[in-house]
C-alpha positions in Angstrom: -21.4 -72.6 -26.9 -20.4 -69.6 -29.2 -21.8 -66.5 -28.9 -23.0 -64.8 -31.1 -23.9 -60.5 -31.6 -27.4 -59.4 -30.2 -30.4 -59.0 -33.3 -31.1 -55.8 -34.4 -34.4 -56.4 -32.9 -33.3 -57.6 -29.6 -34.7 -55.7 -26.7 -32.5 -53.6 -24.5 -33.9 -54.1 -21.0 -30.8 -57.7 -22.0 -27.5 -57.1 -20.6 -25.0 -59.0 -23.1 -23.3 -59.0 -19.2 -25.3 -60.7 -17.5 -27.1 -64.8 -17.6 -30.3 -65.0 -18.9 -31.0 -67.2 -16.3 -30.2 -65.9 -12.5 -29.0 -62.4 -13.8 -25.1 -63.1 -12.4 -21.9 -62.1 -14.9 -21.7 -64.0 -17.2 -18.2 -64.1 -17.0 -18.1 -64.1 -21.3 -14.6 -63.0 -22.5 -16.6 -62.3 -25.9 -18.0 -59.1 -24.5 -15.1 -58.4 -22.9 -13.1 -57.6 -25.7 -11.5 -60.7 -25.8 -11.1 -63.4 -28.3 -13.7 -66.0 -28.1 -10.8 -68.5 -27.7 -10.6 -67.6 -24.3 -13.8 -68.0 -23.3 -14.5 -70.8 -21.0 -17.6 -71.9 -22.4 -16.0 -73.0 -25.9 -14.3 -75.9 -23.9 -18.0 -76.5 -21.6 -20.2 -79.4 -22.5 -23.8 -77.0 -21.6 -26.9 -78.8 -20.9 -29.5 -78.8 -22.1 -32.0 -77.6 -19.6 -30.4 -74.1 -19.5 -30.9 -74.4 -22.4 -33.9 -74.7 -23.3 -35.3 -72.1 -19.8 -33.9 -69.6 -21.4 -36.8 -67.2 -22.2 -37.6 -67.1 -25.6 -37.1 -63.7 -25.5 -34.3 -63.4 -24.5 -32.0 -66.2 -26.5 -28.9 -65.4 -28.9 -29.3 -62.5 -26.3 -26.3 -63.4 -24.1 -24.3 -66.4 -22.8 -25.5 -67.9 -19.7 -23.0 -68.0 -16.9 -20.7 -71.4 -16.4 -23.5 -72.1 -12.7 -26.1 -72.0 -15.4 -24.8 -73.8 -18.3 -23.4 -76.5 -15.8 -27.4 -77.6 -14.7 -27.0 -75.5 -11.7 -29.5 -72.6 -12.5 -32.5 -70.9 -10.5 -35.4 -73.5 -9.5 -33.2 -76.6 -10.3 -31.3 -79.4 -7.5 -27.8 -79.8 -7.7 -26.7 -82.9 -9.5 -25.1 -84.7 -6.5 -22.7 -87.6 -6.5 -24.3 -90.5 -3.3 -21.1 -91.1 -1.3 -19.4 -93.9 -2.2 -19.3 -97.0 0.2 
């Protein structure tokens, strides 16, 4: 998931350092001033449901956190594997 700079029409209430789904730190290296290649998201698989859950007004304004990007965002049941027999 690549970060893009907020558009000029961005709401002032969007915090680019916070996940738009849970409000926790998104741990974004780019907003911290580091190289994009160093961000956790560059090697992550982002759950399509997580992207779809971002409110329209907050899309492309801030990154998801690792937990929400994995599909474990508020309102979802964490994915678990069945015990092996």
